[in-house]
N, C-alpha and C positions, 0 to 999 in steps of 0.2 A: 293675886294670880299675875302676874303682865306674860306678852309672848310678842314677837314681833311680826308678825305677820298679816295689822290691820290693813293693806293696802289689795292683798292677794287675796281674800277672804274671798270672793265672788271665783277667783281659776280656783280656788281649794276647791269650792261646792262643784264647778262646772267638773272638772276632774273626778270627782266623787262619784257624781251622778251618773257620767259616761261610762262609767268602766260597772254603776251598779246595772244599767240599763244593757251590759255588753258583758255577762257574767259566763265562763266557762271553768268547765270541772278540769277535776287533777289532771297532772300529764296531757292538759288538751288546750291549755292555755294560747294559745297559739295567735290572738289578735290582740289580747291584753300584753303579751310580752313583748308586739312586737309596738305597740301604742306607749310603755316604758321606754322601753331604748331609745323611740324618739325625742321623747322627754330628757331624758340623760344627755344624751351625745350631743341635743343642741345646746345642752349648760356645760357642756365640756368633762364629762367625763371619760375616763377608760370606760368601755361597756365590752360588756364580755359574754356572751349567748352560750346556748345550750346545754348546758348543768341541769341533769334532769328534763332536759329535752327541752321544757321553757324557763329556766330558771336562768336570773339574769346579773350577773358581780357588776356593781359599777366604782370604779376604785377614785380617789381625790388623792392626788398626794399635795404636800404644803411642806416648805419648808427641808428644814434637815435630818430629821430628828427620826429614825429606826422604829420609832414607838406607832402600836393601829391596832386599830381596831374594827369591829364587824360589827352590823346594826340589819335586825332581819325583818320582813314585812312578807304577812303570805300573800298571796294571789289570786289563788283559787274561790270558786262558787260550792256553789251545793244542789244536789239532785232534790230539790224541790220547786212546786209548783207555789208561786207569791201569788200573794191577795191581800195586796195592800194599797191596790186599786191607784199607786203613786201617779203620776203622769211620767217619772223616769223609769216607772216597772220594767223589771224585765223584759226586756226585748223575743226573749229565749225560751219556750214552751220548755217548763220541768227544769229549768236553771234558778238559781238567785244566789245570791249574795246576803244569805240570812246570816252569818254570822261577821258581817263588822271586815272581811276583806278588803275590801272596795277602798272603806278607811283605813285602815293600816295603811294598805299601799299611799294612798293620794298624801298622810300625814308624813310616810319619808319621801318622798317624793317632793310633798313642800319645805322640809329641812331640807333637801338635797341642793334645792332653788337656793338658798337662802347662802348654804355650807361653803358652795359655787363660788357665790356673788362676796362673802365678806375674806374667806381662808383666812380666817382666824385661830389657828391651827398652826398645831409640828408636829406632824408621821403622816400615815395613810389611813384615808376611811376606806373602808369596804362597805356600799350596800348592798345587801343582798335579798334580794327579789325571789322569795320562793315558792315556788308551786305545790302540787297535792298536797296541804297540809289534813283535809282532812280526812284522806281516804288510802294513800298509796302511798307516804311517812315522803314524802319528797328533800326533808330536811336529810336525811338517812341517803339519799341517793346522789344527792350533791356533794355528803361526804366522800361517798364512796368512788366518784369520779374526779375524787383530787378537790372538793373545797379549800380546805386549808394548807392542804401543798403549797396551791396556787397564790393561794390567797394566804398570807399568816393572817393572822389575828392575836393580839396577846391579852384580846374579850373578846366578848358576846352578850348583846343586849336585844329585847322583843318585848313591846307588851302585844296587849290584849281590851279591847272595851267590854266594857264590860255594864250591860242597861241597869243592874241590881244594887250597883253601887252609886252613890251622890255626885251629881256632876264636878268633873274638875278633880275626885279623888284620887288619890295612888293607893294601892292597897300592893303590897309585895309583901314575901316574909323569905327570910333565910331556912334551907335546904330543902325537905319537900313539898312540891305548890300544886301541882296536877300529878293525875296517878296513873299509876303504867295499870292500860287497857288489853285483855287474851277476851278470845273466844270457841266457845266447845259448843262443836258440831257432835251429835250424841243421836248413831241410828238405832234404831230397836227394831230387830228379826225375830218375827213372829210367823203365827202360822195364819191365815184367812180362812174363812169358812162365812159362812150362812150365820145372821147375826139369832137367828129364830134357833141356833143347838152350839151357844158357843160354847160346850160341855167336849164339842171336837177340835176347836181353832187352840191359839195362845195369842188370848188380845194383850196387841203392843200399846194399844190405846189404854185398856188398866195399867200396865204394866212405865206405862210414862209419864202416867197420872201422880204413881208412886214415888217413880223419881224424883220429881218436882218436888216434890212432898221434902221426899230426903234431902236432897237439896241444899233447902234453907235452914238445915240442922248444920251446914258446914261454919256459917259466919258464925252462927250463937252457941254451940257448942265444939269447936274444933281452932278456933281461932282467938286470942287471948283481946279483951272484950277492946283497951288501949292499942288495936292495930288496925285503922281504918280499911274496911274489906267490903263488898259487894257481891253479891251474885244475884245475877237478876235471868231466870227466864224470859226471855223477849220474843219465843216464838214456841208453834208447839202446834205440827200440822200431820194428820192421820188421817184418813178413812175417806169415804165418799157418800155416805150414804146409812141410814137409821139401822137398815138393812144386811150389811154387810161390814164383817170384823176385817180388816186390814192384814195384808201381811208385812207391815214392816209402818211404823210414826218414829219422826222427829223431832226435836229439840233443838230450839239454840238457845245457847247461856254466853252473856256478857259476862266479866267479871273483869275486876279492879281494883290495887293491890295499892302497896306502898313499898314494902319490905321484901326483896329479892327470897328469904327464907319463905318470908307466909307466901308468895310469889307459887313457890314449890309445890307450897304445902296445898296451896290451893288448886293446882293440877293434879296432885296426887288424886285427895278427896274426891275431886267433883266424878275422875278416872272410876277406881275402888267403885264408889258408889252406885253411878251407870250399872259397871260389870255384875255386881254383887245383886242388885235389885234385879236385874234382868238376868240373870240364875237361876233368883228362889222362885223365879214367875214361872222357870224353865224356857229362855231364848235367851240369847246372846244380845248384848249392845255394844258397838262401838264408837268410839270416841276418836275426833277431828279437832285435835289440840291445839291452837295457834294464839301463839304469841305476837303481837303489837308494838305499840312504842311502849315503851319505858316508862319511869315515874321520871319527873322533871324533877331535877337535883336542882337549886337552888345554888351558886358558890356567898361563902360568908364576907368575903373583900369585896366584890363587886356588889352586893346588896344593900352594906356600910354606904358603899358609893353613891349607890339611888336613892338611897332611903334617905341622904343628907341632902342630896344635892334637890331630890324635891322637896323638901324642905324649905327650900332658901328659896327655891320656884315657886312652890304653891302654897305656902306656911306650914310650921309645923301642923295645923286644926284640920290639912285635909291631906296627910299621912298620915293612914295605918301598917301598920301589921297585923296580918291576918291570923288569927287564933288557929283556926287550923287550915289544912288546903283544902283546895276541892276533890270533886272528885269526877269530873272530866280528863280528858290529858290531851296534850301535845306531842308532835315531833320536834320541836326546840330542845325536850331532851335527849337526842343525839346530839344537838351542836354542845350544849350541856354536858356534853361528855365528853368530848375532845377538848372541848375551850373554858375558861373559869369564864363564869358570866349569869344573869340573871335575870329572870322572867319575872313583869310585874303588869298590874292591872290599872287598869283608865278609866272611872265611873263615866258613865253617858247618861243615870238618868233623868226624862223629864218627869214620870209622876208616878206611883204604885201601880200602875193600867201597865205600862211598858211592855209590848212581848217581848218572851226572852229570849236569847238566841238558839240559832237554829228553827223556829217559830215562822212561818208562813207571813205572818205579819209582820215581821223583825222591820223597822227603820232604822237604822244607823241617822246619829244624831251628831249632823254635820257641823254644831257649834264648836265639838273638839277636837275642831281639824288645828284650829290654828293654835287649841292650847298642846295637842301633841308633835303636831309639826315644831315647834318652838323648842318645847322639853327637847329633842331630840339634835337641834341644834347645840342647844346649854350642853347637853350630855355629850357629845360628840367635843366639844369646844372645851370643858372642865378635864376632861380627862386628855387628851390632847395639848393643853395648854403651854403654850412656850414659855421656855425654861430661859 
């Protein structure tokens, strides 16, 4: 495995740790955006700001070709209290870069610097620094505000670090690689009263327990066994004391899927089960079903391109095709609906005890920074190779 940045490793690490120490959550990444824009302006990029409030597109042109690509890095943090104890830990209470977006941003900034210095390509490169990946669908907002009309891209690419994969390993997959994610909020309307006289009430907690168990049959009995699906009751709220039967109870359900028809069936069955179970107890239930990110679907040609490039870059032994997709979600899905492209993973594992993504003790592996930055340079220069 080779890379281009041995002399700038301290700069990459300093950048990543600055970003880590100053996290901001979705659509509020104002200082992060200022920092990124300042770096890119100094490199000579055309910097456009303001898409999705804090998003940035940095454009570099060279030669006469009309070909173009987009490379995305997410810039937002998570509402998590950091527990790493690192000297560069978050200085903002309740916010943390626990998913490595600080590392993604740093790798793309490192690539930006080398691309600007080398100018070994013929075409247009758009570097997309996207806010609000974690919660608010910043990719979708940027698209709605004219991202690809203003910055045409023949193809788009993005990566994500993965502490569960061997260090330096590229993991990719044609077709579905990340799941669609939805959420259902179920409100059960009962009749409250004294806990000593349950016969005078309609207990929404008992009804809610029945709904929880009935929901478990959707995946096991309504969905084909070979269609990856998850239905998780993540919250159950109701009541305040042992001698009070409450008026209502609330369930929050997380749903993951890949196939659009399966997604429709999940919504239909969750709604039907909640309403019918409630009716069987003499109560009513209302279901607020919200669809969030669509499934992330990689395109064949661009996935083949990244696979071949990764094998030349890192060696065949460091490139794998995933046997099955991840059940997590990613709003890069919306960019892939608009333009061909691919999304892949880059392994950052140190040991089997590495904390996972979204863990309060997660610590991005800085050793991957020059590798990721270098790969973006290789990708841009290969894709826009002078003819």
